[in-house]
Backbone as numpy.savetxt, mean C-alpha at the origin, in Angstrom:
# Nx Ny Nz CAx CAy CAz Cx Cy Cz
5.33 -19.77 33.92 3.99 -18.25 33.73 5.07 -17.06 33.51
6.25 -17.33 34.52 7.34 -16.37 34.45 7.79 -16.18 33.06
8.19 -17.01 32.39 8.58 -16.84 31.29 7.39 -16.13 30.00
6.52 -16.16 30.03 5.24 -15.79 29.33 5.06 -14.47 29.39
5.22 -14.43 30.84 4.88 -12.90 30.69 6.26 -12.22 30.83
7.24 -12.61 30.40 8.44 -11.90 30.52 8.78 -11.52 29.08
8.53 -13.02 28.18 8.43 -12.85 26.84 7.68 -11.78 26.67
6.36 -11.33 26.67 5.49 -10.56 26.52 5.89 -8.82 27.06
6.65 -8.76 28.02 6.98 -7.69 28.21 8.18 -7.09 27.54
9.01 -7.81 27.16 9.86 -8.11 25.88 9.50 -7.53 24.76
8.81 -8.23 24.48 7.94 -7.82 23.07 7.31 -6.82 23.23
6.57 -5.98 24.26 6.13 -4.72 24.48 7.05 -3.70 24.23
8.07 -3.98 24.79 8.82 -2.73 25.12 9.72 -2.73 23.67
10.14 -4.01 23.25 10.61 -3.59 21.55 9.97 -3.20 21.06
9.00 -3.24 20.87 8.06 -3.08 19.63 8.23 -0.96 19.86
7.84 -0.86 21.05 7.67 0.78 21.46 9.26 1.38 20.81
10.35 0.58 21.53 11.66 0.55 20.98 12.28 0.54 19.36
11.12 -0.40 18.40 11.81 -0.13 17.42 10.48 -0.71 17.11
10.01 1.22 15.98 9.22 0.76 15.49 8.75 0.09 13.84
7.65 0.11 14.02 7.68 -0.95 12.67 6.50 -0.18 11.39
7.29 -0.19 10.27 6.82 0.38 8.80 6.08 -0.72 8.20
4.71 -0.36 7.99 4.08 -1.19 6.96 2.95 -0.62 5.99
2.56 -1.13 5.30 1.32 -0.77 4.31 0.54 -1.89 3.80
-0.56 -1.97 3.73 -1.21 -2.92 3.47 -1.69 -2.71 1.75
-2.05 -3.66 1.09 -2.66 -3.40 -0.58 -3.79 -4.28 -0.47
-5.18 -3.77 -1.09 -5.72 -5.03 -1.43 -6.05 -5.05 -3.03
-6.30 -5.93 -3.73 -6.66 -5.75 -5.08 -7.69 -6.97 -5.15
-8.96 -6.20 -5.92 -9.21 -7.39 -6.28 -9.88 -7.05 -7.83
-10.38 -8.30 -8.02 -11.11 -8.30 -9.37 -12.34 -8.57 -9.13
-12.99 -7.34 -10.12 -14.46 -7.04 -10.28 -15.04 -7.90 -11.34
-15.74 -8.66 -11.33 -15.70 -9.35 -12.67 -17.00 -8.44 -13.45
-17.69 -7.50 -12.70 -19.26 -7.10 -13.10 -18.45 -5.61 -14.24
-17.41 -4.86 -13.76 -16.45 -4.09 -14.34 -15.49 -4.58 -14.80
-14.42 -5.58 -14.24 -13.73 -6.11 -15.27 -12.72 -5.11 -15.32
-12.83 -4.55 -13.98 -11.44 -4.14 -13.35 -10.78 -4.39 -12.32
-9.25 -3.91 -11.95 -8.72 -4.67 -10.62 -8.91 -2.95 -9.92
-9.58 -3.26 -8.74 -10.07 -2.35 -7.69 -9.33 -2.29 -6.68
-7.83 -1.51 -6.10 -7.12 -1.10 -5.63 -7.65 -0.58 -4.24
-6.77 -1.10 -3.19 -7.30 0.04 -1.62 -6.00 -0.21 -1.17
-5.37 0.81 -0.62 -4.28 0.69 0.07 -4.24 1.45 1.05
-3.96 1.20 2.39 -3.67 1.51 4.11 -2.96 2.03 4.20
-2.89 3.19 4.55 -0.73 3.70 4.71 -1.48 4.53 5.95
-0.28 4.29 6.96 -0.19 5.53 7.74 -0.09 6.68 7.59
-0.76 7.84 7.37 -0.34 8.90 7.08 0.84 9.88 7.76
1.23 9.26 8.47 2.28 10.03 9.21 3.79 9.99 8.20
3.73 8.17 7.60 4.51 8.37 7.13 4.64 8.54 5.88
3.55 8.48 5.18 3.17 9.09 4.09 3.51 10.80 3.85
3.35 11.61 4.90 3.78 13.07 5.06 5.47 12.63 4.58
6.50 12.09 5.63 7.43 11.76 5.17 7.89 11.60 3.89
7.69 11.02 3.24 7.19 10.38 1.59 6.95 11.89 1.08
5.77 12.03 0.75 5.59 13.30 -0.03 6.56 14.78 0.63
6.99 14.64 1.74 7.61 16.11 2.08 8.94 16.07 1.59
9.84 14.47 1.55 11.42 14.22 0.76 11.11 14.50 -0.90
9.60 14.20 -1.42 9.53 14.28 -2.95 9.05 16.49 -3.29
8.57 16.74 -2.21 8.18 18.02 -2.72 9.66 18.98 -2.47
10.33 18.52 -1.30 11.37 19.22 -0.96 10.60 20.41 0.38
9.56 20.47 0.63 8.89 21.15 1.76 7.88 20.16 2.62
7.30 20.42 3.95 6.81 20.23 4.61 5.30 19.75 4.33
4.85 18.59 4.58 3.35 18.33 4.08 2.79 17.88 5.38
1.18 18.61 5.00 0.24 18.54 6.63 -0.67 17.48 6.16
-0.82 16.29 5.86 -1.57 15.49 5.42 -2.94 15.73 5.91
-3.43 16.18 7.26 -4.35 15.72 7.63 -4.96 17.20 7.47
-4.02 18.27 8.03 -4.29 20.22 7.96 -3.41 20.49 6.73
-3.97 20.06 4.99 -3.48 20.65 3.67 -3.75 22.38 4.17
-2.65 23.11 3.65 -2.95 24.10 3.30 -3.60 24.78 1.84
-3.41 23.52 1.23 -3.90 23.57 -0.28 -4.21 22.11 -0.35
-5.43 21.77 -0.06 -6.01 20.45 -0.35 -6.26 19.64 -1.80
-5.94 20.83 -3.01 -5.91 19.99 -4.28 -4.51 19.66 -4.84
-3.66 20.63 -4.12 -2.37 20.37 -4.62 -1.80 19.02 -3.37
-2.69 18.67 -2.35 -2.14 17.57 -1.52 -2.49 15.96 -2.30
-3.73 16.41 -3.02 -4.46 15.48 -3.67 -3.44 15.08 -4.69
-2.82 15.75 -5.54 -2.14 15.70 -6.82 -0.70 15.07 -6.18
-0.40 15.82 -5.42 0.74 14.90 -4.44 0.75 13.37 -4.17
-0.02 13.04 -3.82 -1.01 11.78 -3.02 -0.68 11.16 -4.42
-1.55 11.37 -5.70 -1.99 10.61 -6.58 -0.91 10.51 -7.16
0.19 11.49 -7.62 1.57 10.91 -8.02 2.41 10.35 -7.76
2.12 10.21 -6.14 2.96 8.96 -5.53 2.60 7.69 -5.65
1.34 7.59 -5.30 0.83 6.25 -5.58 0.83 5.53 -6.90
0.74 6.99 -7.85 0.68 5.86 -9.23 2.42 5.61 -10.06
3.20 6.09 -9.02 4.93 5.99 -9.51 4.94 4.86 -8.71
4.19 4.45 -7.50 4.96 3.24 -6.40 4.24 2.34 -6.41
3.10 2.01 -7.53 2.09 1.25 -7.81 2.13 0.96 -8.67
2.27 -0.45 -9.12 2.22 -0.85 -10.74 1.45 -2.30 -10.15
0.58 -2.72 -11.50 -0.51 -3.92 -11.82 0.04 -4.17 -12.94
0.42 -5.73 -13.03 0.44 -6.18 -14.76 -0.94 -7.33 -14.29
-1.71 -7.49 -15.22 -2.24 -8.70 -15.35 -2.15 -9.71 -16.26
-2.04 -10.51 -16.14 -1.57 -11.98 -17.53 -0.31 -11.37 -18.19
0.10 -10.87 -17.62 1.84 -10.29 -17.97 1.70 -8.78 -19.10
0.49 -8.17 -18.82 0.42 -7.10 -19.58 0.16 -5.36 -18.04
0.85 -4.79 -18.38 0.74 -3.35 -17.59 -0.99 -2.83 -17.45
-1.06 -2.86 -16.28 -2.95 -1.95 -16.63 -2.48 -1.18 -15.39
-3.24 0.34 -17.18 -3.25 1.87 -15.85 -4.14 1.76 -15.14
-3.36 2.63 -14.10 -4.58 2.71 -12.57 -4.81 4.22 -12.39
-6.03 4.48 -11.89 -6.38 5.69 -11.98 -7.02 5.80 -10.72
-6.43 6.96 -10.14 -6.72 7.41 -8.59 -7.60 7.81 -8.38
-8.53 7.47 -7.70 -9.86 7.55 -6.93 -10.02 8.74 -5.83
-9.48 8.65 -4.90 -9.50 9.65 -3.81 -8.65 8.67 -2.53
-9.32 9.14 -1.43 -8.73 8.37 0.12 -9.78 8.64 0.91
-9.78 8.39 2.42 -10.27 8.65 3.12 -9.65 8.17 4.29
-9.55 9.25 5.81 -8.83 9.02 6.91 -9.90 8.20 7.68
-8.86 6.98 8.42 -8.97 6.26 8.95 -7.89 6.79 10.72
-8.28 7.49 11.63 -8.01 7.40 12.87 -5.77 7.40 12.39
-5.20 6.92 12.72 -3.82 6.74 12.15 -3.26 6.63 11.13
-4.39 5.88 10.39 -3.80 5.62 8.82 -5.10 6.33 7.85
-4.56 5.66 6.79 -6.07 6.28 5.43 -5.90 5.43 4.77
-7.15 5.08 4.00 -7.44 4.13 2.92 -7.27 4.87 1.65
-6.19 4.71 0.18 -6.46 5.27 -0.50 -6.97 4.01 -1.73
-7.24 5.20 -2.89 -8.50 4.12 -3.57 -7.89 4.28 -5.15
-7.35 2.93 -5.45 -7.10 3.20 -7.44 -8.10 1.96 -7.83
-8.25 2.50 -9.39 -8.99 1.30 -10.07 -8.20 1.02 -11.61
-8.05 -0.16 -12.17 -7.73 -0.09 -13.33 -8.33 -0.01 -13.97
-7.80 0.32 -15.68 -8.78 0.37 -16.64 -9.48 -1.59 -17.06
-10.35 -1.37 -18.04 -10.77 -3.09 -17.87 -9.54 -3.73 -17.96
-9.81 -5.20 -17.99 -8.86 -5.94 -17.87 -9.44 -7.49 -18.20
-8.91 -8.54 -18.53 -8.95 -9.62 -19.22 -8.89 -10.46 -17.52
-10.13 -11.32 -17.00 -10.01 -12.08 -16.03 -8.14 -12.84 -15.75
-7.95 -12.87 -14.58 -6.46 -12.57 -13.88 -6.31 -14.13 -13.79
-5.45 -14.26 -14.76 -4.72 -15.49 -14.52 -3.22 -15.99 -13.71
-2.50 -14.30 -14.16 -1.26 -13.85 -13.27 -1.93 -13.03 -12.98
-1.25 -12.36 -11.66 -0.98 -11.07 -11.19 -0.27 -10.48 -10.58
0.97 -9.38 -11.19 2.32 -9.26 -10.32 2.17 -7.35 -9.94
2.86 -7.30 -8.92 1.89 -6.37 -8.58 3.75 -6.08 -8.30
4.40 -4.31 -8.46 5.16 -3.76 -7.69 4.92 -2.49 -6.70
5.69 -2.92 -5.49 4.81 -1.95 -4.50 6.15 -1.08 -3.67
6.37 -0.53 -3.97 7.73 0.57 -3.65 7.22 1.79 -2.40
6.29 1.49 -1.80 5.86 2.81 -1.31 6.58 3.00 0.19
7.34 3.39 -0.02 7.67 3.88 1.18 9.32 3.25 1.50
9.39 2.52 0.53 10.82 1.64 0.75 12.10 2.77 0.54
12.18 3.82 0.32 13.27 4.68 0.25 13.44 5.73 1.64
11.81 5.74 2.22 11.85 6.24 3.72 12.06 5.54 4.79
12.05 4.41 4.88 12.11 3.62 6.02 12.55 2.63 5.92
13.70 2.08 6.73 14.28 1.02 7.15 13.40 -0.09 7.00
13.18 -1.54 6.54 12.53 -2.12 6.66 10.49 -2.36 6.81
10.79 -1.06 5.95 9.18 -1.03 5.45 8.87 -1.94 4.80
7.67 -2.75 4.63 7.24 -3.93 4.75 5.43 -3.91 4.03
5.56 -3.95 2.67 4.52 -3.63 1.90 3.22 -5.19 2.03
2.63 -5.44 2.42 1.75 -6.81 2.51 0.58 -6.52 1.33
0.32 -7.70 0.24 -0.31 -7.51 -0.50 -1.46 -8.22 -0.65
-2.64 -8.23 -0.83 -4.01 -9.55 -0.85 -4.46 -9.67 -2.06
-4.70 -10.19 -2.88 -5.01 -10.56 -4.16 -6.24 -11.07 -4.02
-7.45 -10.70 -4.72 -8.29 -11.64 -4.79 -9.13 -11.38 -5.67
-8.84 -12.69 -6.24 -9.61 -13.64 -7.85 -10.64 -14.35 -7.73
-11.64 -14.25 -7.62 -13.12 -15.29 -7.58 -13.08 -15.68 -6.12
-12.67 -15.01 -5.42 -12.53 -16.35 -4.02 -12.76 -15.18 -2.62
-13.14 -15.56 -1.84 -13.26 -14.90 -0.36 -11.91 -15.05 0.69
-11.30 -15.47 -0.37 -9.92 -15.68 0.36 -8.89 -14.86 -0.25
-7.84 -14.62 0.26 -6.91 -13.70 -0.85 -5.42 -14.42 -0.89
-4.53 -14.41 -2.13 -3.50 -14.81 -1.98 -2.68 -13.42 -1.58
-1.21 -13.97 -0.70 -0.35 -13.17 -0.51 0.57 -12.81 -1.01
1.06 -11.74 -1.07 3.01 -11.43 -1.15 3.56 -10.21 0.26
4.22 -10.88 0.42 4.89 -9.69 1.42 6.13 -9.09 0.54
5.96 -7.82 0.37 7.15 -7.11 -0.55 7.78 -6.30 0.57
9.14 -6.21 0.04 10.00 -4.77 0.79 11.11 -4.91 0.00
12.61 -3.75 0.55 13.50 -3.98 0.07 14.15 -5.03 -0.51
14.74 -5.17 -1.65 14.77 -6.13 -2.39 13.92 -7.28 -2.75
13.16 -7.34 -2.56 11.90 -7.65 -3.31 10.41 -6.76 -3.49
10.81 -6.10 -4.05 9.70 -4.62 -4.47 8.39 -5.62 -5.24
8.62 -6.56 -5.85 7.80 -6.88 -7.21 7.87 -8.91 -6.53
6.20 -8.76 -6.75 5.82 -10.24 -7.03 4.86 -10.56 -7.68
4.40 -11.89 -8.14 3.63 -12.09 -8.79 2.51 -13.24 -8.10
1.34 -13.79 -8.47 0.28 -14.85 -7.71 -0.26 -14.94 -9.23
-0.33 -16.29 -8.81 -1.00 -17.54 -10.10 -2.19 -17.85 -9.50
-3.37 -17.84 -10.22 -4.72 -18.31 -10.01 -4.92 -19.55 -10.90
């Protein structure tokens, strides 16, 4: 019992002493629209760091001086760092918008119409230049309630799933 309490305490200490950096990307093939729908959950304070570095000025995600400018920066960043291939063909993504959820935000993209996926290849370089140890989890849903998943990060920015 003492060992498990010690292990829990050590784990809790290390989680505060060494922050983790993670994003979540969910891709869902919509058979009605024939589009890949993309939802990305990113901690907004981490995104502020990345956008500030790219813009060369401080970015306030929650209280931007110019919301349209922030939308443009977010769109450019996400489209630059997220690419999707379906059946070996790069599918263009369109930025739809975002919503804030406590300490993170959900960002929405969607592809143009595409064939039913037999393979989905994802390149996700979100935040990799900004945080050591950044990991990007990718869940892909095609005709299933259960996803197939990838864990991407520095040195493995791209992965493929077969259906």
